C-alpha positions as CSV (number, residue, x, y, z in Angstrom):
1,X,81.8,34.4,-61.2
2,X,80.3,37.3,-63.2
3,X,76.8,38.1,-62.4
4,X,75.5,37.3,-66.0
5,X,77.1,33.9,-65.8
6,X,75.7,33.3,-62.4
7,X,72.2,34.0,-63.7
8,X,72.7,31.9,-66.8
9,X,73.9,28.9,-64.7
10,X,71.0,29.3,-62.3
11,X,68.5,29.4,-65.2
12,X,70.0,26.3,-66.7
13,X,70.1,24.3,-63.4
14,X,66.6,25.3,-62.2
15,X,65.3,24.9,-65.8
16,X,66.8,21.5,-66.0
17,X,65.3,20.4,-62.7
18,X,61.9,21.8,-63.8
19,X,62.2,20.0,-67.2
20,X,62.9,16.7,-65.5
21,X,59.7,17.0,-63.5
22,X,57.7,17.8,-66.6
23,X,59.2,14.9,-68.5
24,X,58.6,12.3,-65.7
25,X,55.0,13.5,-65.3
26,X,54.1,14.0,-69.0
27,X,55.9,11.1,-70.7
28,X,53.3,8.5,-69.8
29,X,50.5,10.7,-71.1
30,X,52.3,11.2,-74.3
31,X,52.7,7.5,-75.0
32,X,49.1,6.6,-73.9
33,X,47.6,9.3,-76.0
34,X,49.7,8.3,-79.0
35,X,48.8,4.6,-78.5
36,X,45.2,4.8,-78.1
37,X,44.3,8.3,-79.2
38,X,42.4,8.8,-75.9
39,X,42.2,12.3,-74.3
40,X,43.1,11.6,-70.7
41,X,42.5,14.9,-68.7
42,X,42.7,12.9,-65.5
43,X,46.4,12.4,-65.8
44,X,47.0,15.2,-63.3
45,X,44.8,13.5,-60.9
46,X,47.0,10.4,-60.9
47,X,50.0,12.6,-60.3
48,X,48.1,14.4,-57.4
49,X,47.1,11.1,-55.9
50,X,50.7,9.9,-56.0
51,X,51.7,13.0,-54.1
52,X,49.1,12.5,-51.4
53,X,50.1,8.8,-51.1
54,X,53.7,10.1,-50.4
55,X,52.5,12.5,-47.8
56,X,50.5,9.7,-46.0
57,X,53.4,7.2,-46.1
58,X,55.9,9.6,-44.8
59,X,53.8,11.6,-42.2
60,X,51.4,8.8,-41.0
61,X,53.5,5.6,-41.2
62,X,57.1,6.8,-41.0
63,X,58.2,5.5,-44.3
64,X,61.3,7.2,-45.7
65,X,60.9,9.6,-48.7
66,X,62.4,7.4,-51.5
67,X,60.6,4.2,-50.4
68,X,57.4,6.3,-50.3
69,X,57.9,7.5,-54.0
70,X,58.5,3.9,-55.1
71,X,55.4,2.5,-53.2
72,X,53.1,5.4,-54.4
73,X,54.2,4.9,-58.0
74,X,53.5,1.2,-57.8
75,X,50.2,1.6,-56.1
76,X,48.8,4.2,-58.4
77,X,50.0,2.1,-61.4
78,X,47.9,-0.8,-60.1
79,X,45.0,1.2,-59.2
80,X,45.0,2.8,-62.6
81,X,44.4,-0.5,-64.2
82,X,40.9,-0.8,-62.7
83,X,40.2,2.7,-64.0
84,X,41.4,1.8,-67.5
85,X,39.4,-1.4,-67.7
86,X,36.1,-0.1,-66.1
87,X,35.9,3.5,-67.2
88,X,38.4,4.2,-70.1
89,X,38.1,1.2,-72.2
90,X,34.3,1.6,-73.1
91,X,35.0,5.0,-74.5
92,X,38.1,4.1,-76.7
93,X,36.0,4.5,-79.9
94,X,33.9,7.4,-78.6
95,X,34.3,11.0,-79.6
96,X,36.8,13.4,-78.1
97,X,34.0,15.2,-76.2
98,X,32.8,12.0,-74.3
99,X,36.5,11.3,-73.4
100,X,37.1,14.9,-72.2
101,X,33.9,15.0,-70.2
102,X,34.6,11.6,-68.5
103,X,38.3,12.4,-67.6
104,X,37.8,16.0,-66.5
105,X,34.9,14.8,-64.4
106,X,37.2,12.3,-62.8
107,X,39.8,15.0,-62.1
108,X,37.2,17.1,-60.4
109,X,35.9,14.2,-58.4
110,X,39.5,13.5,-57.3
111,X,39.9,17.2,-56.3
112,X,36.8,17.0,-54.1
113,X,37.7,13.7,-52.6
114,X,41.3,14.6,-51.6
115,X,40.0,18.0,-50.3
116,X,37.6,16.2,-48.1
117,X,40.3,13.7,-46.7
118,X,43.4,16.1,-46.6
119,X,42.0,19.6,-46.6
120,X,42.9,22.5,-49.0
121,X,46.1,23.5,-47.1
122,X,49.4,22.7,-49.0
123,X,51.2,19.7,-47.8
124,X,55.0,19.0,-47.5
125,X,57.1,16.0,-46.7
126,X,60.2,15.4,-44.6
127,X,63.3,14.9,-46.7
128,X,66.3,12.7,-45.7
129,X,69.4,14.5,-44.5
130,X,71.2,13.8,-47.8
131,X,68.6,15.7,-49.8
132,X,68.6,18.8,-47.7
133,X,70.8,21.8,-48.0
134,X,73.2,22.6,-50.9
135,X,76.0,20.8,-52.8
136,X,79.0,23.0,-53.4
137,X,80.6,22.6,-56.8
138,X,83.3,25.1,-56.1
139,X,82.0,27.9,-58.4
140,X,78.5,27.8,-57.0
141,X,76.3,25.9,-54.5
142,X,73.2,24.1,-55.8
143,X,70.1,22.7,-53.8
144,X,70.7,19.1,-53.3
145,X,67.0,18.2,-54.0
146,X,67.0,19.8,-57.5
147,X,70.4,18.0,-58.3
148,X,68.7,14.8,-57.2
149,X,65.8,15.6,-59.4
150,X,68.0,16.1,-62.4
151,X,70.0,12.9,-61.8
152,X,66.8,10.9,-61.3
153,X,65.2,12.4,-64.5
154,X,68.3,11.6,-66.6
155,X,68.4,8.0,-65.1
156,X,64.7,7.5,-66.0
157,X,65.4,8.9,-69.5
158,X,67.9,6.2,-70.0
159,X,65.8,3.5,-68.6
160,X,62.8,4.5,-70.7
161,X,64.8,4.9,-73.8
162,X,66.3,1.4,-73.4
163,X,62.8,-0.1,-72.7
164,X,61.2,1.7,-75.6
165,X,64.0,1.2,-78.2
166,X,65.8,-1.9,-77.2
167,X,63.1,-4.4,-75.8
168,X,60.4,-6.5,-77.3
169,X,57.6,-4.7,-75.5
170,X,59.0,-1.3,-76.6
171,X,58.9,-2.4,-80.2
172,X,55.3,-3.6,-79.7
173,X,54.4,-0.2,-78.3
174,X,56.1,1.7,-81.1
175,X,54.4,-0.5,-83.6
176,X,50.9,0.0,-82.0
177,X,51.6,3.8,-81.9
178,X,52.5,3.9,-85.6
179,X,49.7,1.7,-86.9
180,X,47.3,-0.1,-84.5
181,X,45.5,-2.1,-87.1
182,X,48.7,-3.5,-88.5
183,X,50.0,-4.3,-85.0
184,X,46.8,-6.2,-84.3
185,X,47.1,-8.1,-87.6
186,X,50.4,-9.5,-86.7
187,X,49.2,-10.8,-83.3
188,X,50.0,-8.0,-81.0
189,X,47.4,-7.7,-78.1
190,X,46.9,-3.9,-78.2
191,X,44.3,-3.8,-75.5
192,X,46.6,-5.6,-73.0
193,X,49.5,-3.5,-74.2
194,X,47.6,-0.4,-73.5
195,X,46.6,-1.5,-70.0
196,X,50.3,-2.1,-69.2
197,X,51.4,1.1,-70.8
198,X,48.6,3.0,-69.0
199,X,49.7,1.6,-65.7
200,X,53.3,2.6,-66.3
201,X,52.3,6.1,-67.4
202,X,50.1,6.6,-64.4
203,X,52.9,5.2,-62.1
204,X,55.3,7.8,-63.6
205,X,52.8,10.5,-63.1
206,X,52.5,9.5,-59.4
207,X,56.3,9.6,-59.2
208,X,56.2,13.2,-60.6
209,X,53.5,14.1,-58.2
210,X,55.6,13.0,-55.3
211,X,58.6,14.8,-56.6
212,X,56.7,18.0,-57.1
213,X,55.8,18.3,-53.5
214,X,59.1,19.9,-52.5
215,X,59.1,22.1,-55.7
216,X,55.7,23.6,-55.7
217,X,53.7,22.3,-52.7
218,X,50.7,19.9,-53.0
219,X,47.1,20.9,-52.9
220,X,44.1,19.0,-54.4
221,X,44.0,21.5,-57.3
222,X,47.4,20.1,-58.4
223,X,45.1,17.8,-60.6
224,X,44.2,20.6,-63.0
225,X,46.7,23.3,-62.0
226,X,49.6,21.6,-63.9
227,X,47.5,19.7,-66.5
228,X,47.9,22.4,-69.1
229,X,51.7,22.1,-68.8
230,X,51.6,18.4,-69.3
231,X,49.4,18.8,-72.3
232,X,51.6,21.4,-73.8
233,X,54.7,19.1,-73.4
234,X,52.8,16.3,-75.1
235,X,51.6,18.7,-78.0
236,X,55.0,20.2,-78.5
237,X,56.9,16.9,-78.4
238,X,54.4,14.9,-80.5
239,X,52.1,12.1,-79.5
240,X,53.8,8.9,-78.5
241,X,57.4,10.2,-78.9
242,X,59.9,9.6,-76.1
243,X,62.5,11.8,-77.8
244,X,59.9,14.6,-78.5
245,X,58.7,14.6,-74.9
246,X,62.2,15.1,-73.6
247,X,63.1,17.8,-76.1
248,X,59.7,19.6,-75.3
249,X,60.3,19.3,-71.6
250,X,63.8,20.7,-71.8
251,X,62.8,23.5,-74.1
252,X,59.7,24.6,-72.2
253,X,61.3,24.0,-68.7
254,X,64.4,26.2,-69.4
255,X,62.4,28.9,-71.4
256,X,59.8,29.1,-68.7
257,X,62.5,29.3,-66.0
258,X,64.4,32.0,-67.9
259,X,61.3,34.1,-68.4
260,X,60.5,34.0,-64.7
261,X,64.1,34.9,-63.8
262,X,64.5,37.7,-66.3
263,X,60.9,39.1,-66.7
264,X,59.2,37.9,-63.5
265,X,56.0,40.1,-64.1
266,X,55.4,38.2,-67.4
267,X,54.6,35.0,-65.4
268,X,54.3,32.0,-67.7
269,X,53.9,34.2,-70.9
270,X,57.0,32.7,-72.7
271,X,56.0,29.1,-72.4
272,X,52.8,29.8,-74.4
273,X,54.7,31.9,-77.0
274,X,57.1,29.0,-77.6
275,X,54.2,26.5,-77.9
276,X,52.5,28.7,-80.5
277,X,55.6,29.2,-82.6
278,X,56.5,25.5,-82.4
279,X,52.8,24.3,-83.3
280,X,52.6,26.8,-86.2
281,X,55.8,25.5,-87.7
282,X,55.2,21.8,-86.7
283,X,51.5,21.2,-86.1
284,X,52.2,17.5,-85.0
285,X,55.0,18.6,-82.7
286,X,58.7,17.8,-82.9
287,X,58.3,14.1,-83.6
288,X,54.6,13.6,-84.0
289,X,52.9,11.8,-86.8
290,X,51.8,14.1,-89.6
């Protein structure tokens, strides 16, 4: 295969894997921010907590990697309900500054707590044999773990699309995102709906945090290190839009990967250029409300 084609395929493959991580982790934040207009800067802390739960389950209790991902996602989703009811709900009608101070404070508290219990050294997890090594497609070999991440991401896209577009609860969520007052006037319990959506979003964040361990390593500062990327995906895609979040994740994941392949010294410069251009042309994002 010509060198240019090899580079292009590598960019597309690695960019798609990166995009699936961004989508899985950011989609819950997009829906909850669109639903309740709440600035949740602690979203990365839920992702980081999920990653550390996976570390503990695999290393201390011998649970296999896939089961650990599922258990961590469910546990973080359930734990997040207490946070939503006790800490978030009283500030739903508060100003953005109050919401930012609460949630960024929670993020830094989480960093301190997990540093105390796990230390600052990056963690890794053992992978099953079928996720190790490469898969040979004839013209090129690809890392199995990244291929798994792409397949899982596409599966979750299909599941979330079906749940969001073809089920009763999905219709209620869309109605509440579009017009909360009208949704409440026809009998939709928006507070309960947000609690359920918040738990699902936090569980997906935990899943993304667990998957990210083998991509980037896991330290307590994961809670804020990738928070800007999650917020960029939400802003570019548009609040509350599943389709927009997917498009933004694909665009930013592939562009960022291409930039690091072709102009490594520029770092993450290109992802911010794309963000500025998109938001100048469409301030509400791809599918956000004007």
